[in-house]
GUZAKE-181347 format. One line per 3 residues: for each residue x, y, z of C-alpha. Coordinates in steps of 0.2 Angstrom, whole numbers, plus 5000, padded with zeros to 4 digits. Example, Ala and Ser with C-alpha at 12.3 -4.5 7.8 and 13.67 -1.06 7.14 Angstrom:
BEGIN
5062 4978 5039 ~ 5068 4995 5036
This chain:
BEGIN
5081 4572 4628 ~ 5068 4582 4637 ~ 5062 4579 4654
5047 4569 4648 ~ 5057 4557 4637 ~ 5053 4565 4620
5067 4566 4607 ~ 5075 4583 4604 ~ 5076 4580 4586
5062 4573 4574 ~ 5071 4566 4559 ~ 5061 4567 4542
5058 4553 4531 ~ 5066 4562 4516 ~ 5072 4580 4515
5066 4593 4527 ~ 5056 4588 4542 ~ 5038 4594 4543
5041 4600 4561 ~ 5050 4616 4565 ~ 5061 4621 4580
5046 4629 4588 ~ 5036 4612 4587 ~ 5051 4603 4594
5053 4615 4608 ~ 5034 4614 4612 ~ 5037 4595 4614
5049 4598 4628 ~ 5035 4604 4639 ~ 5022 4591 4633
5015 4579 4646 ~ 5006 4565 4637 ~ 5013 4548 4634
5014 4542 4617 ~ 5006 4525 4620 ~ 4988 4532 4619
4988 4531 4600 ~ 4990 4512 4600 ~ 4973 4511 4608
4964 4522 4595 ~ 4969 4509 4582 ~ 4959 4496 4591
4944 4506 4596 ~ 4933 4500 4583 ~ 4923 4484 4588
4933 4469 4585 ~ 4936 4452 4593 ~ 4953 4451 4601
4962 4435 4599 ~ 4972 4427 4613 ~ 4991 4426 4610
4991 4407 4610 ~ 4977 4406 4597 ~ 4985 4420 4587
5001 4410 4586 ~ 4991 4394 4581 ~ 4982 4403 4567
4998 4409 4560 ~ 5007 4392 4561 ~ 4993 4380 4556
4980 4389 4545 ~ 4982 4390 4526 ~ 4968 4403 4525
4977 4420 4522 ~ 4963 4430 4530 ~ 4964 4420 4546
4983 4421 4546 ~ 4982 4440 4544 ~ 4970 4440 4559
4982 4430 4569 ~ 4997 4441 4564 ~ 4987 4457 4568
4984 4451 4586 ~ 5001 4445 4589 ~ 5009 4461 4581
4999 4472 4593 ~ 5007 4462 4607 ~ 5024 4465 4600
5024 4483 4597 ~ 5015 4487 4613 ~ 5028 4478 4623
5043 4486 4613 ~ 5047 4470 4603 ~ 5049 4481 4588
5060 4468 4577 ~ 5047 4455 4579 ~ 5033 4468 4575
5041 4474 4559 ~ 5044 4456 4553 ~ 5025 4452 4555
5020 4469 4548 ~ 5030 4465 4532 ~ 5020 4449 4530
5004 4458 4534 ~ 5007 4470 4519 ~ 5012 4455 4508
4995 4446 4512 ~ 4985 4462 4509 ~ 4994 4465 4493
4991 4447 4487 ~ 4972 4447 4491 ~ 4970 4465 4485
4960 4470 4501 ~ 4960 4489 4505 ~ 4953 4485 4522
4968 4474 4526 ~ 4980 4486 4519 ~ 4973 4500 4530
4975 4489 4546 ~ 4993 4484 4541 ~ 4998 4502 4538
4989 4508 4554 ~ 4999 4495 4564 ~ 5015 4501 4556
5011 4519 4561 ~ 5007 4513 4579 ~ 5024 4505 4580
5033 4521 4574 ~ 5023 4532 4586 ~ 5028 4521 4601
5046 4523 4595 ~ 5043 4542 4594 ~ 5047 4542 4575
5033 4555 4571 ~ 5037 4558 4553 ~ 5037 4540 4549
5020 4538 4559 ~ 5012 4552 4549 ~ 5017 4544 4533
5010 4527 4538 ~ 4994 4534 4544 ~ 4992 4544 4528
4995 4528 4518 ~ 4982 4519 4529 ~ 4970 4533 4525
4971 4530 4507 ~ 4965 4512 4509 ~ 4951 4517 4521
4934 4511 4515 ~ 4921 4517 4527 ~ 4918 4534 4536
4921 4526 4553 ~ 4938 4520 4547 ~ 4943 4537 4540
4937 4545 4556 ~ 4947 4534 4567 ~ 4963 4537 4556
4959 4556 4558 ~ 4961 4553 4577 ~ 4978 4544 4574
4984 4559 4564 ~ 4977 4572 4576 ~ 4987 4563 4590
5003 4564 4581 ~ 5001 4583 4578 ~ 4996 4585 4597
5012 4577 4603 ~ 5022 4588 4591 ~ 5014 4604 4596
5004 4607 4580 ~ 4987 4610 4590 ~ 4979 4619 4575
4982 4605 4563 ~ 4976 4593 4576 ~ 4960 4602 4578
4957 4602 4560 ~ 4958 4583 4560 ~ 4947 4582 4575
4934 4592 4566 ~ 4935 4579 4552 ~ 4933 4566 4565
4918 4574 4572 ~ 4908 4574 4556 ~ 4906 4555 4558
4893 4549 4571 ~ 4905 4539 4582 ~ 4900 4529 4597
4908 4519 4611 ~ 4926 4519 4613 ~ 4929 4529 4597
4919 4543 4605 ~ 4929 4541 4621 ~ 4945 4543 4612
4939 4558 4602 ~ 4933 4567 4618 ~ 4950 4563 4626
4959 4571 4611 ~ 4949 4587 4612 ~ 4953 4588 4631
4971 4586 4628 ~ 4971 4599 4614 ~ 4962 4611 4626
4975 4607 4640 ~ 4989 4612 4628 ~ 4980 4628 4623
4979 4632 4642 ~ 4960 4630 4642 ~ 4957 4619 4657
4938 4622 4658 ~ 4936 4616 4640 ~ 4947 4602 4643
4937 4596 4659 ~ 4921 4598 4649 ~ 4927 4585 4636
4935 4574 4649 ~ 4917 4574 4657 ~ 4910 4569 4641
4922 4555 4639 ~ 4917 4549 4656 ~ 4899 4549 4651
4902 4537 4636 ~ 4891 4521 4641 ~ 4905 4510 4635
4919 4511 4648 ~ 4937 4510 4643 ~ 4945 4494 4649
4963 4497 4642 ~ 4975 4502 4656 ~ 4986 4513 4645
4972 4524 4639 ~ 4965 4525 4657 ~ 4981 4531 4664
4982 4544 4651 ~ 4965 4550 4655 ~ 4969 4551 4674
4985 4561 4670 ~ 4976 4573 4659 ~ 4963 4576 4672
4977 4580 4684 ~ 4984 4592 4672 ~ 4968 4601 4669
4965 4604 4687 ~ 4983 4610 4689 ~ 4981 4623 4675
4965 4629 4683 ~ 4974 4632 4699 ~ 4966 4618 4709
4982 4611 4716 ~ 4973 4599 4728 ~ 4963 4590 4715
4978 4590 4703 ~ 4988 4581 4717 ~ 4974 4569 4720
4973 4564 4701 ~ 4992 4563 4699 ~ 4993 4551 4714
4978 4541 4707 ~ 4987 4540 4691 ~ 5003 4533 4698
4994 4521 4710 ~ 4985 4514 4694 ~ 5001 4512 4685
5009 4502 4699 ~ 4993 4491 4700 ~ 4993 4488 4681
5012 4486 4681 ~ 5014 4500 4667 ~ 5032 4502 4669
5035 4515 4655 ~ 5020 4525 4660 ~ 5025 4525 4678
5041 4533 4674 ~ 5034 4546 4662 ~ 5019 4550 4673
5030 4550 4688 ~ 5041 4563 4680 ~ 5026 4574 4676
5021 4573 4694 ~ 5038 4577 4700 ~ 5037 4593 4689
5021 4597 4698 ~ 5029 4594 4715 ~ 5044 4605 4710
5032 4619 4705 ~ 5023 4617 4721 ~ 5040 4619 4731
5038 4601 4738 ~ 5056 4596 4734 ~ 5058 4582 4746
5043 4573 4739 ~ 5049 4576 4722 ~ 5066 4569 4726
5059 4553 4734 ~ 5048 4550 4719 ~ 5062 4553 4707
5073 4541 4715 ~ 5060 4528 4715 ~ 5057 4531 4696
5076 4531 4693 ~ 5077 4514 4701 ~ 5063 4507 4691
5070 4514 4675 ~ 5087 4506 4678 ~ 5080 4490 4683
5069 4490 4667 ~ 5084 4496 4656 ~ 5074 4510 4649
5087 4522 4643 ~ 5075 4537 4639 ~ 5068 4535 4656
5085 4535 4665 ~ 5089 4551 4655 ~ 5073 4559 4659
5073 4555 4678 ~ 5092 4560 4679 ~ 5087 4577 4672
5074 4579 4686 ~ 5086 4574 4700 ~ 5099 4586 4693
5086 4600 4696 ~ 5082 4594 4713 ~ 5100 4593 4719
5103 4610 4711 ~ 5090 4617 4723 ~ 5099 4608 4738
5116 4614 4731 ~ 5123 4596 4733 ~ 5138 4598 4721
5143 4580 4719 ~ 5125 4574 4715 ~ 5123 4588 4703
5138 4583 4693 ~ 5134 4564 4695 ~ 5116 4566 4688
5121 4579 4675 ~ 5134 4567 4668 ~ 5122 4552 4669
5109 4563 4659 ~ 5122 4567 4646 ~ 5128 4548 4644
5111 4541 4642 ~ 5105 4555 4631 ~ 5120 4551 4619
5115 4533 4620 ~ 5097 4537 4616 ~ 5103 4548 4602
5114 4534 4594 ~ 5099 4522 4596 ~ 5088 4534 4587
5100 4536 4573 ~ 5101 4517 4571 ~ 5082 4517 4572
5080 4530 4558 ~ 5091 4519 4546 ~ 5081 4504 4551
5065 4514 4547 ~ 5071 4519 4530 ~ 5076 4501 4526
5059 4495 4532 ~ 5050 4508 4521 ~ 5061 4502 4506
5056 4484 4510 ~ 5038 4488 4510 ~ 5040 4497 4493
5049 4481 4486 ~ 5035 4470 4492 ~ 5022 4481 4484
5033 4482 4468 ~ 5035 4463 4467 ~ 5016 4460 4470
5012 4473 4456 ~ 5025 4464 4444 ~ 5017 4447 4448
5000 4453 4445 ~ 5005 4462 4429 ~ 5013 4446 4423
4998 4435 4428 ~ 4987 4448 4419 ~ 4998 4447 4404
4997 4428 4404 ~ 4978 4428 4405 ~ 4977 4441 4391
4988 4430 4380 ~ 4977 4415 4383 ~ 4962 4425 4379
4970 4432 4363 ~ 4975 4414 4358 ~ 4957 4408 4361
4950 4422 4351 ~ 4962 4419 4336 ~ 4958 4400 4337
4939 4404 4336 ~ 4941 4416 4321 ~ 4952 4404 4312
4940 4390 4315 ~ 4926 4400 4308 ~ 4936 4406 4293
4941 4388 4289 ~ 4923 4382 4292 ~ 4917 4395 4279
4930 4390 4267 ~ 4929 4371 4269 ~ 4910 4369 4271
4902 4362 4256 ~ 4884 4364 4261 ~ 4881 4382 4258
4886 4397 4248 ~ 4896 4410 4259 ~ 4897 4429 4255
4915 4435 4253 ~ 4912 4450 4264 ~ 4911 4438 4279
4928 4432 4275 ~ 4934 4451 4274 ~ 4926 4455 4291
4933 4440 4300 ~ 4950 4443 4292 ~ 4951 4461 4299
4946 4454 4316 ~ 4959 4441 4315 ~ 4972 4454 4310
4968 4464 4325 ~ 4968 4449 4337 ~ 4985 4443 4330
4992 4461 4332 ~ 4986 4461 4350 ~ 4993 4444 4354
5010 4449 4347 ~ 5009 4465 4357 ~ 5005 4456 4373
5019 4443 4370 ~ 5033 4455 4365 ~ 5029 4469 4377
5041 4465 4391 ~ 5055 4462 4378 ~ 5051 4478 4369
5052 4487 4386 ~ 5069 4480 4390 ~ 5076 4484 4372
5069 4501 4371 ~ 5072 4505 4389 ~ 5054 4510 4391
5055 4523 4378 ~ 5037 4526 4371 ~ 5044 4532 4354
5054 4517 4351 ~ 5040 4505 4357 ~ 5028 4514 4345
5041 4512 4330 ~ 5043 4493 4335 ~ 5024 4491 4334
5023 4500 4318 ~ 5036 4488 4311 ~ 5026 4473 4317
5010 4480 4309 ~ 5020 4484 4293 ~ 5024 4465 4292
5007 4459 4297 ~ 4996 4470 4284 ~ 5004 4463 4268
5003 4446 4275 ~ 4985 4449 4279 ~ 4981 4455 4262
4989 4439 4254 ~ 4980 4428 4266 ~ 4964 4437 4263
4966 4436 4244 ~ 4970 4417 4245 ~ 4955 4414 4256
4944 4425 4245 ~ 4949 4415 4229 ~ 4946 4399 4239
4929 4405 4244 ~ 4925 4410 4226 ~ 4931 4393 4220
4921 4384 4233 ~ 4905 4394 4229 ~ 4907 4391 4210
4908 4372 4214 ~ 4893 4373 4225 ~ 4883 4382 4211
4889 4369 4197 ~ 4884 4355 4208 ~ 4867 4362 4211
4865 4366 4193 ~ 4870 4348 4189 ~ 4858 4341 4201
4844 4352 4193 ~ 4848 4346 4176 ~ 4848 4328 4181
4831 4330 4189 ~ 4824 4338 4174 ~ 4831 4324 4162
4823 4311 4174 ~ 4806 4320 4173 ~ 4807 4320 4154
4811 4302 4153 ~ 4796 4297 4164
């Protein structure tokens, strides 16, 4: 684990990771907390639902759209407070509802929330997959632009600044306003900080400050302050950098942002060490260590232990060096084991989502087949009724070509009906082999065509007989009429 709490290994979803050793090494010196991306998923204008109201919506309403709204609000609370098991359970239900309603916008929101949860857990490969999946369901340019920001941030924290810039350029093509614009400028500033261009970074941070809609989210505000401090540090203005770093920590304490306090505090410790202020760095690191132990944040303990080891190396206090070095190793191993378990859970979660999607598609296919079978039966019934009417009607003479025409239509409808009815059975028997299924359908047609010819021949003969009787009856009436006229 690096001194900023980022994992030393990024595990891929399948096969080789998209991140190289160079990117992973870059992450060791990265200074932005990963929580910022959560905010970007909610930057678009929306009405936030209080937690109690969200729980009531989920529990009481039968409207799936309202339940989805409640789940979305409650899920955001879960993954931002590291209640990942509760979050994943809700997210599976959100995906199921979006599938049932066949709503791309809802599916986009569900997969974005999944990406947010993965990002908080620093499972970057999984977050990329989820954000990309959300992008497939995006319906508007603003939704796509916001997701480009999500993807850009993942590449920022993994050191892929050029790729991040390419997504930010796509994001810039949309005329964003308000908090979306604030987030975009912040991302541009972070990238320029990473590329050691503090003047450009400060330019974008000032543009973010000039956005009329002020950011009210504490997490994002703390990131903004930290990045301002970093930009001044890179530009060589140590006094302003120190001021902004202290302002960041004070803000985190006021807002009770425990995780952010530990991560930002470690960044400030690094600045103090580079400035030669070892005593201040030691006091701050010990405070952070106490906070991390009290909160039970293993990554934070490992991170701060690494910083304290460096400090005591400077003071040459052997016992403390050994103590914090061993503590760092122990908690790093603990975090590594947790990450292995989390990776397995992530793969399981992805598989469960695929199963939900497959079940929904199978149900939709079965429902569509049932509807088609009903339509085919209705059509066959109508054609049969027309043919019988033409055969049995005694009021007018019918052309045999009509019988032939309707007979062909009836043959096609019956064939389609049998195809719909037998298709699942044929798939199972033939093991989805197109050749075998084609042969089976040909055999069915071979049975239907002779039967059709027999029925058509019978119907034609019946029709001819009916027409003959109608003509004879008409002729008889004509003769009787003529005889009556002669008698008169």
